[in-house]
C-alpha positions, 0 to 999 in steps of 0.5 A: 500500499505505501508503494501506491501511495508513493506512485500516486504522489510520484504522479500527481507531483509530475501532473501538476508539474506539467499544469505550471509547465508553459510548453507542455501547456502549448505543446497541448493546444498545439496538438504536438506530441510532445513539449521536446518540439520546442527545444528543437526549435529553439536549438535549430533557430540559433545553429541553423541545423536543418535545412531544406532538402536535407536527409536526417536520422532521428535517433530514439525519436518517439514519440516523434516530435522532433521528426515531426518537426525535423520534416516541417523543416527538411521539406519535400526535397528532403527526407527523415528517417527515425528509431526507436526502440519504442512503438511511434505513431505513423508521421507522413513522411517519416519512414520508422524503423521500431528497434534498437539501433545496438541490435545488427538486424536493426543496424542492417534495416538502417543501412536499406532504407539508405541504400548505401546514402549518408546522413546530413544531420542526426538528431538525438534526444535519447535520455539514460533510465535515471535512478537517482545515483549520479555516477550509475546514471551518469554511466548510462548516458555515456552508453548512450551518447557513445551509441549515438557517436557510433551511429554518426560515424556509420552513417554521417558524411564528412562535414555533416551535423549531429544534435545530442542531448548530454547530461551533466554529470562526473566525468562527462567532460570526456564526452566533450572530448570525444565531439571534439575530437570527431568534429570542426566544432561544438556549441554546447546550448541549453534552450529554454524550453529545458527545465532550469532543474535539469541536467541536460544540455545540448551539444551541436556539433558542425562539421563531422571528420574536418579539422578543430576550429582554431 
């Protein structure tokens, strides 16, 4: 019974926070799949990561907010592919592959969809299942970043771009160092739509395989 009350209390706190959250309210009013859409819009407004005609891969795409926004940006001349282990309702113009990108079968399915073509940008808003233990949570975040970097190395064209969520925690600097070794420039940006209390930030990585600027 105590566990039930705890879950109920936690759910009530979450609902109360959502009710106070202006971005969550706007997402509901506009019929968007998640408030994360506003994060991508703000990041792209600042850094012009996505543009018409691009081929974009959305990794960890469900429920589809970023995929939908990316599709609107790249337009009919572009292409959006999405991968997630979770189900996602169909989106017009978005090619969805359900599965874990760590699995060989899913990677093969993505290879087949691309048919040897490379992507212009990889966007990833994946987050680990949090335990509340910061060192464990950071290790999980590191594992997701490594998987994202491997996917970028496999599919991103030379000079392409990566947008990936990072969590500020113990030893997170080595994540930045790895990205800076692989891209010409890496900018950290926390959009206004991120909750102030969140440890998340985003790495906007430009120029895959190019010499670091400066």
